[in-house]
C-alpha positions in Angstrom: 185.8 -18.3 -38.7 184.1 -15.4 -37.8 183.6 -14.8 -34.4 180.0 -14.2 -33.0 178.7 -13.4 -29.4 176.3 -15.2 -28.1 173.2 -13.0 -26.4 171.0 -15.0 -24.0 167.9 -12.2 -24.0 167.1 -8.9 -25.2 168.2 -7.2 -22.1 171.8 -7.1 -23.4 171.0 -5.0 -26.3 169.5 -2.1 -24.2 173.0 -2.5 -21.5 175.6 -0.5 -21.8 179.1 -2.1 -23.7 182.5 -1.4 -22.1 183.9 2.1 -23.7 187.5 0.7 -23.5 189.6 -2.4 -23.9 193.0 -3.2 -22.6 194.1 -5.6 -24.6 197.6 -6.6 -22.9 199.9 -7.6 -22.8 200.3 -9.3 -19.1 203.8 -8.3 -17.4 203.9 -5.1 -19.1 202.3 -3.3 -16.6 198.5 -4.0 -17.2 198.2 -4.8 -13.5 199.7 -1.3 -12.5 197.5 0.1 -15.5 194.1 -1.7 -14.2 194.8 -0.4 -10.2 195.4 3.4 -11.5 192.8 3.5 -13.6 190.1 2.7 -11.1 191.3 5.5 -8.9 189.8 8.0 -11.8 186.4 9.4 -10.8 185.4 9.0 -14.6 186.3 5.5 -15.0 184.5 2.2 -14.2 186.2 -1.0 -14.5 184.8 -4.4 -14.3 186.6 -7.4 -12.2 189.8 -7.7 -13.1 190.2 -9.8 -16.4 186.8 -11.2 -17.2 188.2 -12.7 -20.2 184.5 -12.6 -22.3 185.8 -12.4 -25.5 188.6 -15.2 -25.4 185.8 -18.2 -24.5 189.2 -20.7 -25.6 191.1 -19.6 -22.2 188.0 -19.2 -19.9 188.4 -22.3 -17.0 186.1 -20.9 -14.5 182.8 -22.3 -15.7 179.9 -20.8 -13.5 181.6 -18.6 -12.4 180.2 -14.8 -12.1 183.7 -13.3 -13.1 184.0 -15.2 -16.0 180.6 -15.0 -17.7 179.4 -17.1 -21.0 176.7 -15.0 -22.1 176.8 -11.3 -22.9 174.1 -10.3 -20.9 176.0 -11.7 -17.9 179.2 -10.0 -18.9 177.3 -6.6 -19.7 176.2 -7.3 -16.0 179.8 -6.9 -14.7 179.0 -3.0 -15.7 176.1 -2.6 -13.9 177.3 -0.2 -11.0 178.7 2.3 -13.4 177.1 5.9 -12.9 176.1 7.3 -16.6 179.0 9.7 -16.6 181.7 6.9 -16.2 183.9 5.4 -19.1 183.7 1.5 -19.0 186.6 -0.5 -19.2 187.8 -4.0 -19.2 191.2 -5.1 -18.8 192.0 -8.3 -20.1 195.5 -9.1 -21.1 194.7 -12.2 -23.1 192.7 -10.1 -25.4 195.7 -9.0 -27.6 197.4 -13.0 -27.9 193.6 -13.9 -29.0 193.1 -14.1 -32.9 189.5 -14.1 -32.1 189.0 -11.1 -29.6 189.4 -8.5 -31.9 186.5 -9.5 -34.0 184.4 -10.4 -31.2 184.9 -7.1 -29.5 183.9 -5.2 -32.8 180.7 -7.0 -32.6 179.4 -5.2 -30.1 181.6 -2.1 -30.0 182.7 -1.1 -32.9 183.7 2.8 -31.9 185.4 0.9 -28.3 189.0 2.4 -27.6 191.6 0.2 -27.7 194.7 -0.2 -25.2 197.9 -2.2 -26.1 201.4 -2.1 -24.0 204.1 -3.8 -25.5 207.3 -4.7 -23.9 210.8 -6.1 -25.3 210.6 -9.7 -26.7 213.2 -11.3 -24.6 212.5 -9.5 -21.3 208.7 -10.1 -21.7 209.1 -13.8 -21.9 211.4 -14.4 -19.2 208.9 -12.5 -17.0 206.0 -14.4 -18.5 207.6 -17.6 -17.9 208.1 -17.0 -14.2 204.3 -15.7 -13.9 203.5 -19.3 -16.0 205.3 -21.2 -12.7 203.4 -19.1 -10.5 200.2 -19.7 -11.8 201.0 -23.7 -12.4 200.4 -23.1 -16.1 204.1 -23.9 -16.4 206.6 -26.8 -14.8 209.5 -26.4 -16.9 212.1 -24.0 -15.1 214.2 -23.5 -17.9 212.7 -20.5 -20.2 215.1 -22.1 -23.2 213.7 -25.7 -22.6 210.4 -24.3 -22.1 210.8 -22.9 -25.6 212.3 -25.7 -27.1 209.2 -27.8 -26.2 206.9 -26.1 -28.3 206.8 -28.4 -31.2 206.0 -31.3 -28.8 203.4 -29.5 -27.5 201.5 -28.0 -30.4 201.3 -32.1 -31.1 199.7 -32.2 -27.7 203.1 -33.4 -26.0 204.9 -32.5 -22.8 202.5 -30.6 -21.5 202.4 -29.8 -17.5 199.8 -32.2 -15.8 196.6 -29.7 -14.6 198.0 -26.7 -16.5 194.7 -24.7 -17.0 195.7 -22.9 -20.1 198.4 -25.0 -22.0 197.4 -23.0 -25.2 199.4 -20.4 -23.8 203.0 -22.6 -23.6 203.5 -21.6 -27.6 206.1 -18.7 -26.3 206.6 -17.8 -29.5 203.2 -16.8 -30.4 203.3 -14.2 -27.4 205.4 -12.1 -29.3 203.9 -11.9 -32.5 203.3 -7.9 -32.5 202.6 -6.8 -35.5 200.2 -10.0 -36.4 198.7 -9.1 -33.2 198.3 -5.3 -33.8 196.9 -6.0 -37.1 193.9 -8.1 -35.9 192.8 -5.2 -34.0 193.6 -2.8 -36.9 191.3 -4.6 -39.4 188.5 -4.1 -36.7 189.2 -0.8 -35.5 190.4 2.4 -36.9 194.2 3.2 -36.0 192.8 6.0 -34.1 190.8 4.3 -31.7 194.2 2.3 -30.8 196.4 3.8 -28.2 200.0 1.4 -28.6 202.4 2.0 -25.0 205.8 0.8 -24.8 206.5 -0.6 -21.7 210.0 1.2 -21.4 208.3 4.6 -21.7 205.9 3.7 -19.3 208.4 2.9 -16.4 210.1 5.9 -17.1 207.3 8.4 -16.8 204.3 6.3 -15.1 202.2 9.9 -14.4 202.6 11.1 -17.7 202.0 7.9 -19.4 198.9 7.6 -17.5 197.9 11.3 -18.6 197.9 10.3 -22.0 195.7 7.6 -21.4 193.5 9.9 -20.0 193.4 12.0 -22.9 192.9 9.0 -25.1 189.9 7.9 -23.0 188.4 11.8 -23.0 188.6 11.9 -19.3 189.6 14.4 -16.9 193.4 14.4 -17.2 194.3 16.2 -14.2 192.9 13.8 -12.2 195.1 13.0 -9.2 196.1 9.3 -8.6 198.8 7.4 -6.5 201.5 5.8 -9.1 201.6 1.8 -8.4 203.8 -0.8 -9.5 201.6 -4.2 -9.4 202.0 -7.8 -9.9 205.8 -8.0 -9.9 207.7 -11.1 -11.1 208.5 -14.0 -8.5 210.8 -16.8 -8.6 209.1 -20.2 -8.3 211.8 -22.6 -6.2 210.0 -25.8 -7.3 207.3 -25.6 -9.8 206.4 -29.2 -9.7 205.6 -29.2 -5.7 203.7 -25.8 -5.9 201.5 -27.7 -8.7 201.0 -30.8 -6.4 199.7 -28.4 -3.7 197.8 -26.3 -5.9 195.8 -29.5 -7.6 195.2 -31.0 -3.9 194.0 -27.7 -2.6 191.6 -26.8 -6.0 190.8 -30.1 -6.6 192.1 -30.3 -10.2 193.8 -33.7 -10.5 192.2 -37.5 -9.9 194.0 -37.7 -6.9 192.9 -34.3 -5.6 189.6 -34.8 -6.5 189.4 -38.5 -4.7 191.0 -36.8 -1.6 188.9 -33.7 -1.5 185.8 -35.4 0.4 188.8 -36.6 3.1 190.6 -33.2 3.2 187.4 -31.1 3.6 186.4 -33.0 6.4 189.6 -32.8 7.8 190.0 -29.4 7.2 188.1 -25.8 7.1 188.2 -23.7 3.8 190.3 -21.3 5.8 192.6 -23.6 7.0 192.9 -24.9 3.4 193.3 -21.3 1.8 195.5 -20.4 4.5 197.8 -23.8 3.9 198.1 -22.5 0.2 199.3 -19.0 1.2 201.8 -20.5 3.1 203.2 -22.9 0.3 203.1 -20.1 -1.9 205.3 -18.0 -0.2 207.4 -20.3 0.7 207.9 -21.5 -3.1 208.5 -18.1 -4.3 211.2 -15.5 -3.8 212.9 -12.6 -5.9 214.0 -14.0 -9.3 217.7 -13.8 -10.1 219.7 -11.8 -13.0 218.7 -13.0 -16.2 220.9 -15.6 -18.0 222.5 -13.0 -20.6 223.4 -15.8 -23.0 219.6 -16.9 -23.1 218.5 -13.2 -23.2 221.0 -13.0 -26.4 219.6 -15.8 -28.1 216.4 -14.7 -27.6 217.2 -11.5 -29.1 218.5 -13.3 -32.0 215.6 -15.5 -32.8 213.1 -12.5 -32.3 215.2 -9.5 -34.0 212.4 -9.7 -37.3 209.5 -9.3 -34.7 211.6 -5.9 -33.3 211.9 -4.6 -37.1 208.7 -5.4 -38.1 207.4 -3.4 -35.0 209.8 -0.5 -35.7 208.2 -0.3 -39.0 204.5 -0.5 -38.0 204.8 2.0 -35.6 207.0 4.1 -37.4 209.8 4.1 -34.2 213.1 2.8 -34.1 212.6 0.0 -31.5 215.3 -1.7 -33.0 218.0 0.7 -31.3 215.7 1.6 -28.5 215.6 -1.9 -27.2 219.5 -2.3 -28.2 218.8 -5.0 -31.1 221.0 -3.2 -33.5 224.1 -4.9 -32.1 222.3 -8.4 -32.7 223.5 -10.2 -36.1 
């Protein structure tokens, strides 16, 4: 199906469209990259994750951060100075099957930045993020992956999960398939593909490489940051219940919401959720090495394909060479 962008009026044609897009992946340094790019005087970023080109996962309707029209989306960049490069950081753009074509429709000369992470550690971190955000309630990653076939049929999906389509974990690491969607819409020269390990090993050097790619002053100073670390959720079900009551997602919460609002202020409810979140979170323990090896075996073919695509030996770099 061809991707099309809804234009609300002719004014959208005269407004500036972002020059570059950081398309993903989440839990691969995109939050830190977002924060550091914002420090550069020649760069302007919209609100974090406007998600305009992935309408299939936008869940906040009628919110300024998630506009439904091109005109509304471009308004997010109205404060940019004429000399600034404008960017959109939305990690789900790489996962989406239509985002590349949608972006190319309005900005065919856009620059595209992707960050890729070793599949097993990426899925472990992403699973923890899903638990934190209420997308997932199954604490065991192995069991969560085993649920993929059922969830593809609309079964075993956590109640009130805001983005159940993301629970197909294997789809998250189809790296070459994802990159080819962008290569079909843009030239390889317009794409910068970073490896998370390189980014972690030389944060500053990688960021200056991004500056060069974007055509801005690469000597600009900035503070190195490490944003959005993984956390352990002790009781996903309890956290999901609290979220539903606070945010009004479930049927029960909607029924109780008038009474809750009558007995408490918005600030009190937000503080209660924040306290509950802190109580529920902790540092994740060491990974299950047996599970990590299982995942590496399962996704080795993806790493081999990515190595060929990037002409770089990621099989050895990510220690997949001893996986049968």
